[in-house]
C-alpha positions in Angstrom: 105.1 38.7 -87.3 105.8 41.2 -84.5 105.1 44.1 -86.9 101.7 42.7 -87.7 100.8 42.5 -84.0 101.9 46.1 -83.4 99.8 47.4 -86.3 96.6 46.4 -84.5 97.6 48.5 -81.5 98.7 51.3 -83.9 95.2 51.4 -85.4 93.6 51.7 -81.9 96.0 54.5 -81.1 95.1 56.4 -84.3 91.3 56.1 -83.4 91.8 57.4 -79.9 94.0 60.3 -80.9 91.8 61.2 -83.9 88.8 61.3 -81.5 90.5 64.1 -79.7 91.5 65.9 -82.9 87.9 65.7 -84.2 86.5 67.1 -81.0 88.9 70.1 -81.3 91.1 69.0 -78.4 94.3 69.2 -80.5 96.7 69.9 -77.6 95.7 66.6 -76.1 96.2 64.8 -79.4 99.5 66.5 -79.9 100.7 65.6 -76.4 99.8 61.9 -76.9 101.6 61.9 -80.3 104.7 63.5 -78.7 104.7 60.9 -75.9 104.4 58.2 -78.6 107.3 59.5 -80.6 109.6 59.9 -77.6 108.7 56.5 -76.2 109.1 54.7 -79.5 112.5 56.4 -80.1 113.8 55.4 -76.7 112.5 51.8 -76.8 113.9 51.3 -80.3 117.3 52.6 -79.3 117.4 50.4 -76.2 116.1 47.4 -78.2 118.8 48.0 -80.8 121.6 48.3 -78.2 120.6 45.2 -76.3 119.0 42.9 -78.8 120.0 44.2 -82.2 117.6 44.1 -85.1 115.1 41.9 -83.3 115.1 44.4 -80.4 113.9 47.1 -82.7 110.9 45.0 -83.8 110.1 44.0 -80.2 110.4 47.7 -79.2 108.0 48.6 -82.0 105.4 46.2 -80.6 106.0 47.4 -77.0 105.7 51.0 -77.9 102.5 50.6 -79.8 101.0 48.6 -76.9 102.2 51.1 -74.3 100.8 54.1 -76.2 97.4 52.4 -76.5 97.4 51.8 -72.8 98.3 55.4 -72.1 95.8 56.8 -74.6 93.0 54.5 -73.4 93.6 55.3 -69.7 93.6 59.0 -70.5 90.5 58.6 -72.6 88.7 56.8 -69.8 89.6 59.6 -67.3 88.9 62.5 -69.7 86.2 61.3 -72.2 85.2 63.5 -75.1 81.7 64.5 -74.1 81.1 67.3 -76.6 82.9 69.2 -79.3 84.9 72.3 -78.4 84.1 73.9 -81.8 
């Protein structure tokens, strides 16, 4: 069940990051993807240490939620107004 909740947030993250890629702002998309990879790795490691297997699934949901909040906040402050290319 936790995985299915996280997939909704993952879809929103893909849309936001793909918006930047499509506009030619690939460094921004890359930076958001790197932040996501680092945060997911750290949260899953901490979840595994403290809560075991259930902690990994909880961390997956939290990391997807957190990256959507980060991406959405960045998108609101730096909207894609026109294409670079």
